[in-house]
C-alpha positions as CSV (number, residue, x, y, z in Angstrom):
1,X,150.3,154.7,126.1
2,X,150.8,152.8,129.4
3,X,152.8,149.7,129.9
4,X,153.3,147.1,132.6
5,X,156.6,145.5,131.5
6,X,157.3,141.9,132.6
7,X,160.3,139.9,132.1
8,X,158.1,137.2,130.8
9,X,155.6,139.4,129.1
10,X,154.6,143.0,128.8
11,X,151.0,144.0,129.4
12,X,150.7,147.1,127.4
13,X,147.5,149.0,127.0
14,X,146.6,151.5,124.2
15,X,143.2,152.2,123.1
16,X,141.9,149.3,125.2
17,X,144.4,146.7,123.9
18,X,145.6,144.1,126.6
19,X,148.1,141.3,125.9
20,X,147.1,137.9,126.8
21,X,149.0,135.9,129.3
22,X,147.7,132.3,129.5
23,X,150.3,130.7,127.3
24,X,153.2,132.8,128.9
25,X,152.0,131.6,132.4
26,X,152.0,128.0,131.2
27,X,155.5,128.3,129.9
28,X,156.7,129.8,132.9
29,X,155.4,127.0,135.0
30,X,157.3,124.6,132.8
31,X,160.5,126.6,133.1
32,X,160.3,126.6,137.0
33,X,159.0,123.2,137.5
34,X,162.0,121.7,135.2
35,X,159.7,120.3,132.4
36,X,160.9,121.0,129.0
37,X,159.9,119.8,125.6
38,X,162.6,118.7,123.3
39,X,162.4,119.1,119.5
40,X,163.8,116.9,116.7
41,X,167.4,116.7,116.3
42,X,168.9,118.0,113.1
43,X,172.3,116.5,113.1
44,X,173.8,113.2,112.0
45,X,175.1,110.9,114.7
46,X,178.7,109.7,113.9
47,X,181.7,108.5,115.8
48,X,182.5,111.1,118.5
49,X,186.0,110.1,119.4
50,X,188.5,112.9,119.2
51,X,191.6,112.3,117.0
52,X,194.9,113.5,117.7
53,X,195.8,116.0,114.9
54,X,199.3,116.5,113.4
55,X,201.3,119.6,114.1
56,X,199.8,122.9,112.5
57,X,202.0,123.9,109.5
58,X,200.9,127.5,109.3
59,X,202.5,128.8,112.6
60,X,200.1,127.4,115.2
61,X,200.4,124.3,117.3
62,X,197.9,121.4,117.5
63,X,196.1,121.1,120.8
64,X,197.6,118.1,122.6
65,X,195.9,118.1,125.9
66,X,193.2,115.6,126.6
67,X,190.6,117.8,128.1
68,X,187.9,119.7,126.0
69,X,188.9,123.0,127.7
70,X,192.6,122.6,126.4
71,X,191.3,123.1,122.8
72,X,188.5,125.6,123.3
73,X,188.2,129.1,124.8
74,X,185.1,129.8,126.8
75,X,184.1,132.4,129.5
76,X,180.9,130.6,130.5
77,X,180.0,128.8,133.7
78,X,181.0,125.2,132.8
79,X,181.9,122.2,134.8
80,X,185.0,120.5,133.5
81,X,184.7,116.6,133.2
82,X,187.8,116.2,131.1
83,X,186.4,114.6,127.9
84,X,183.3,116.8,128.3
85,X,182.0,120.0,129.7
86,X,178.7,120.5,131.2
87,X,176.6,123.7,131.6
88,X,173.1,125.2,131.9
89,X,173.1,129.0,131.4
90,X,172.0,130.5,128.0
91,X,174.6,132.0,125.9
92,X,177.5,129.8,126.8
93,X,180.0,129.8,123.8
94,X,183.0,127.8,122.8
95,X,185.6,129.2,120.4
96,X,188.3,127.0,118.6
97,X,190.7,126.9,115.7
98,X,191.3,124.2,113.2
99,X,193.2,123.6,110.1
100,X,191.7,121.8,107.1
101,X,188.4,121.3,105.1
102,X,186.1,120.5,107.8
103,X,185.1,120.5,111.4
104,X,182.8,118.4,113.7
105,X,180.9,119.7,116.7
106,X,180.5,117.0,119.2
107,X,177.4,117.5,121.4
108,X,175.0,115.8,123.9
109,X,172.0,117.9,124.4
110,X,168.4,117.1,123.5
111,X,167.1,120.5,125.1
112,X,168.8,123.4,123.8
113,X,169.4,125.0,120.4
114,X,172.8,126.2,119.1
115,X,174.4,128.2,116.4
116,X,177.7,126.9,114.7
117,X,179.8,129.7,113.3
118,X,182.8,129.4,111.1
119,X,185.1,132.2,110.3
120,X,182.5,134.7,111.8
121,X,179.5,133.5,109.8
122,X,176.7,131.3,111.0
123,X,176.7,128.0,109.0
124,X,174.1,126.1,110.9
125,X,171.5,126.2,113.6
126,X,171.1,123.0,115.5
127,X,167.7,122.4,117.0
128,X,167.9,120.0,120.1
129,X,170.7,118.0,118.5
130,X,171.0,115.2,120.9
131,X,174.0,113.0,121.1
132,X,175.7,113.6,117.8
133,X,178.6,115.1,115.8
134,X,177.5,117.9,113.4
135,X,179.9,118.3,110.5
136,X,180.8,121.3,108.5
137,X,182.5,120.3,105.2
138,X,183.7,121.7,102.0
139,X,185.9,124.5,103.3
140,X,189.1,125.8,101.9
141,X,192.2,123.9,103.2
142,X,193.5,126.5,105.6
143,X,193.1,127.7,109.1
144,X,189.7,128.4,110.4
145,X,187.8,129.6,113.4
146,X,184.8,127.9,114.8
147,X,182.4,129.0,117.5
148,X,179.5,127.2,119.1
149,X,176.9,129.2,121.1
150,X,173.8,128.0,123.1
151,X,170.9,130.0,122.0
152,X,168.3,129.6,124.6
153,X,167.7,128.9,128.4
154,X,166.9,125.3,129.3
155,X,167.3,125.4,133.2
156,X,165.6,121.8,133.5
157,X,168.5,120.2,131.7
158,X,172.2,119.7,131.7
159,X,174.0,120.3,128.3
160,X,177.3,118.7,127.4
161,X,179.9,119.6,124.9
162,X,182.7,117.1,123.8
163,X,184.8,119.4,121.8
164,X,185.7,120.1,118.2
165,X,187.2,117.4,115.7
166,X,188.9,118.1,112.5
167,X,188.1,116.5,109.2
168,X,190.5,113.7,108.1
169,X,193.9,115.4,107.1
170,X,193.3,118.5,109.3
171,X,194.0,119.3,113.0
172,X,192.3,121.1,115.9
173,X,194.8,123.9,116.8
174,X,195.6,125.5,120.0
175,X,192.6,127.5,121.5
176,X,192.1,131.2,120.8
177,X,193.2,133.7,123.4
178,X,190.8,135.0,126.0
179,X,189.8,138.6,125.5
180,X,191.2,141.2,128.0
181,X,187.8,142.5,128.9
182,X,185.1,140.6,130.8
183,X,181.5,141.5,131.6
184,X,179.0,139.6,133.6
185,X,175.2,140.0,132.8
186,X,172.8,139.0,135.5
187,X,169.0,139.1,134.7
188,X,165.9,137.5,133.6
189,X,164.2,136.7,130.2
190,X,165.0,140.1,128.8
191,X,168.7,139.4,129.3
192,X,168.2,135.9,127.9
193,X,167.0,137.3,124.6
194,X,163.5,135.4,125.0
195,X,161.7,135.3,121.7
196,X,163.7,138.1,120.2
197,X,163.6,136.7,116.7
198,X,159.9,136.0,116.7
199,X,157.7,137.7,113.9
200,X,154.8,137.7,116.3
201,X,154.2,138.6,120.0
202,X,151.8,135.5,120.4
203,X,154.0,132.5,120.8
204,X,153.6,128.9,122.0
205,X,156.2,127.5,124.2
206,X,158.0,125.8,121.2
207,X,157.9,128.9,119.3
208,X,159.6,130.8,122.2
209,X,162.3,128.3,122.3
210,X,163.1,128.3,118.6
211,X,163.1,132.1,118.4
212,X,165.1,132.9,121.5
213,X,168.7,133.7,120.5
214,X,171.1,134.8,123.4
215,X,173.8,135.5,120.9
216,X,172.0,138.6,119.7
217,X,170.6,139.7,123.0
218,X,171.7,143.1,124.4
219,X,174.2,141.6,126.7
220,X,176.1,139.7,124.0
221,X,175.9,142.7,121.6
222,X,177.1,145.1,124.4
223,X,180.1,142.8,125.0
224,X,180.9,142.4,121.4
225,X,180.8,146.2,121.0
226,X,183.2,146.6,123.9
227,X,185.5,143.7,122.7
228,X,184.7,141.6,125.9
229,X,184.2,138.1,127.0
230,X,180.9,137.7,128.7
231,X,178.6,135.5,130.7
232,X,174.8,135.6,130.5
233,X,173.6,134.5,134.0
234,X,169.9,135.0,133.2
235,X,167.0,132.9,134.2
236,X,163.4,133.6,132.6
237,X,160.7,134.2,135.0
238,X,162.7,134.8,138.1
239,X,163.0,137.9,140.3
240,X,165.1,139.1,143.0
241,X,162.4,138.2,145.7
242,X,159.3,137.5,143.7
243,X,158.9,135.5,140.5
244,X,156.5,136.5,137.7
245,X,153.1,136.5,138.8
246,X,154.1,135.1,142.2
247,X,154.9,131.8,140.7
248,X,157.4,129.2,142.5
249,X,157.6,131.2,145.7
250,X,160.2,128.7,147.2
251,X,162.9,130.0,144.7
252,X,164.1,133.2,143.4
253,X,166.9,134.2,140.9
254,X,169.3,134.3,144.0
255,X,168.6,130.5,144.6
256,X,170.4,129.6,141.2
257,X,172.9,132.3,140.9
258,X,175.8,130.5,142.3
259,X,175.2,127.2,140.2
260,X,177.0,126.0,137.1
261,X,174.2,123.2,136.6
262,X,170.8,124.9,137.2
263,X,168.9,121.7,137.6
264,X,171.2,120.3,140.2
265,X,170.2,121.5,143.7
266,X,173.3,122.6,145.8
267,X,175.6,122.8,142.8
268,X,178.1,125.5,142.9
269,X,180.2,126.8,140.0
270,X,183.9,126.6,140.7
271,X,185.6,129.6,139.1
272,X,188.7,128.4,137.5
273,X,190.4,131.5,138.6
274,X,190.2,133.1,135.1
275,X,186.8,134.8,135.5
276,X,187.5,138.3,137.0
277,X,185.0,140.6,135.3
278,X,185.7,144.3,135.7
279,X,182.0,145.0,134.8
280,X,178.8,143.4,136.3
281,X,175.5,144.4,134.8
282,X,172.5,143.6,137.1
283,X,168.9,143.8,135.6
284,X,166.4,142.1,137.9
285,X,163.3,143.5,139.2
286,X,160.9,143.2,136.3
287,X,159.3,140.0,137.4
288,X,159.2,141.3,140.9
289,X,156.9,144.1,140.2
290,X,155.2,143.3,136.8
291,X,152.1,141.8,138.2
292,X,149.9,142.7,141.0
293,X,150.2,140.7,144.2
294,X,147.8,137.9,144.3
295,X,145.5,136.8,147.1
296,X,147.6,134.4,149.3
297,X,151.0,135.8,148.4
298,X,153.0,136.8,151.5
299,X,153.3,140.4,150.4
300,X,151.7,143.9,150.4
301,X,153.0,146.4,147.8
302,X,155.0,148.2,150.5
303,X,156.4,145.0,152.1
304,X,157.5,143.7,148.6
305,X,159.3,146.8,147.7
306,X,161.1,146.8,151.0
307,X,162.1,143.0,150.7
308,X,163.3,143.9,147.1
309,X,165.5,146.8,148.4
310,X,167.0,144.6,151.1
311,X,167.7,141.6,148.8
312,X,168.9,143.9,146.1
313,X,171.5,145.5,148.5
314,X,172.7,142.2,150.0
315,X,173.1,140.9,146.3
316,X,175.2,143.8,145.4
317,X,177.3,143.3,148.5
318,X,177.8,139.6,147.6
319,X,179.1,140.8,144.1
320,X,181.4,143.3,145.7
321,X,182.8,140.6,148.1
322,X,183.2,138.1,145.2
323,X,184.9,140.3,142.6
324,X,186.6,143.0,144.8
325,X,186.6,146.8,144.9
326,X,187.9,147.4,141.5
327,X,184.9,145.9,139.7
328,X,182.1,148.3,138.4
329,X,178.6,147.1,139.2
330,X,176.0,148.7,137.0
331,X,172.4,148.3,138.5
332,X,169.7,148.7,135.8
333,X,166.5,150.4,136.6
334,X,163.3,150.3,134.4
335,X,159.6,150.7,134.8
336,X,158.0,150.4,138.2
337,X,161.2,149.2,139.9
338,X,163.4,151.9,138.7
339,X,163.2,154.1,141.8
340,X,163.9,151.2,144.1
341,X,167.2,150.4,142.3
342,X,168.1,154.0,142.5
343,X,167.6,154.1,146.1
344,X,169.7,150.9,146.7
345,X,172.5,152.4,144.8
346,X,172.4,155.7,146.7
347,X,172.6,153.7,149.8
348,X,175.7,152.0,148.7
349,X,177.4,155.1,147.4
350,X,176.6,157.1,150.4
351,X,178.4,154.2,152.3
352,X,181.5,154.9,150.1
353,X,181.0,152.3,147.3
354,X,181.8,154.5,144.3
355,X,181.9,151.8,141.8
356,X,178.2,151.0,141.9
357,X,176.4,152.9,139.2
358,X,172.8,153.4,138.4
359,X,171.6,153.2,134.8
360,X,168.1,154.0,133.8
361,X,167.1,151.9,130.8
362,X,165.5,154.3,128.2
363,X,162.9,152.2,126.4
364,X,162.0,155.0,123.8
365,X,162.0,153.5,120.3
366,X,161.7,149.9,121.4
367,X,158.9,148.0,119.7
368,X,158.5,145.0,122.0
369,X,157.6,142.7,119.2
370,X,159.4,139.7,120.7
371,X,157.3,136.8,122.1
372,X,155.0,138.1,124.7
373,X,155.9,141.7,124.3
374,X,159.6,141.0,125.0
375,X,162.6,142.8,123.3
376,X,162.9,142.1,119.6
377,X,166.2,141.9,117.9
378,X,165.8,145.5,117.0
379,X,165.3,146.4,120.6
380,X,168.2,144.4,121.8
381,X,170.4,146.4,119.4
382,X,169.0,149.7,120.6
383,X,169.6,148.6,124.3
384,X,173.1,147.5,123.6
385,X,173.9,150.8,121.9
386,X,172.7,152.7,124.8
387,X,174.4,150.5,127.4
388,X,177.7,150.4,125.5
389,X,177.7,154.2,125.3
390,X,177.0,154.4,128.9
391,X,179.7,152.0,129.9
392,X,182.3,153.6,127.8
393,X,181.9,156.7,129.9
394,X,182.7,154.8,133.2
395,X,186.1,154.8,134.7
396,X,186.4,151.1,134.5
397,X,190.1,151.1,134.0
398,X,190.3,148.1,131.4
C-alpha cells in the first residue's frame, strides 16, 4: 500500500483505489476565503443577563467579579471584552462551577458547534446555536462542574461566550483552578480533529463540520492523559509555506499564528501572562507536500523543500524566543516531510538547543476513516497514546 497523506485529505492507492478530492478542494476554498455555512440553531433564546448569585453554602465562594473570565477557567486564545469573550481557534474550552439544579450557557455564535458537559458527561451538542442561552435543568441541588468546548474550526467567524448563569435559587461559584501543566498544539486539520467522528470518508462540507470534534482530537486526548491545560492552535488546509494543493498562496499558517481572532487581519493575541507552556507540539508539513506542485506555482520540489526547512527553523526560533529556554518543543515528522523536519531539528540541536525534539509519527494501525481520509476517533486515540508515551519520557521538568 502507498499513501499520500494530506491534512485536508489522504490520497491512498491500493489495488488501484484513489480517493476523490473535488469536495475537499471546494471546502478548503471556503475555509480560506472566509466563507462558511451556518446550520440551524438548536437552543432556545432567553434572557441573557447574568444574575448575581448568593454565597456558596458548601465551602466555595460565589463569583462576584463582573467579567466572564472571573467565573470561568480557560486556557484558550480569547479576547476579553468584559461581559463577553471572543475567540476563533478550535477546541477552546470554558470550565466553571455552580450550585443548584440547572445552568445556562450564554453564547453568540452562528458558525461553530459546541459540546456542553456537566460533571464530566456530555449533556448536549449545540449546532450553530446563534445568540442564545442553552439551559441544562433537572439536576440534583448540589455543586456541579460545567464545561463548554468548541468542536470545530470556523476561521471565517468570531465566536462569543457570555458566561454561565445559574438556575433560580442557585449560584455560579468561583472558577476552577488552572492545571499545573500546559501544552500548546500547532497544526492543521489533523490536529483540529477534522471529520474524526464521520462514518464515511466521503463527506460534504456540512458533514465535515458536524463530524469534527476537537475535544477528541489527539491533542486534547494527549493533554488529558497528561493532566494538562491546552491550546489547539490548528487551521485546516494551511501549511508552513504552501497550503493544500497550492491554494491561497498569499497566506500560510504563519500568517495566522499570532492571532486570537482569525478573521481579523493584524489581530494579535494578548497573552494574559498565564500561558507559559512547558511543551509545544508542532505538526505542520502535510499540506506543504501532500500534492504535486501545480503549473504556475513558484516552486520546484527542491525549492519548496528548502523554503519549508528555512521557515520551519525560523518558526522554531520564534517559539523559543516567545516561551524561553525551559520549554520543550516537539517537532512531528510524518510521511514525505519527515526527513525535512528531522533535518531542521538536527540543525537546532547541533547549535545547542537541546529542548527541541523530533518525533516520528508512526501511523501503523491507523484506519484513516475520518472525512477525506483524515484520522478517525480511533486514530486520534492511538496517536494520543503514542505521543503521550513519548512525552512521558522527556525531561520536561513539570
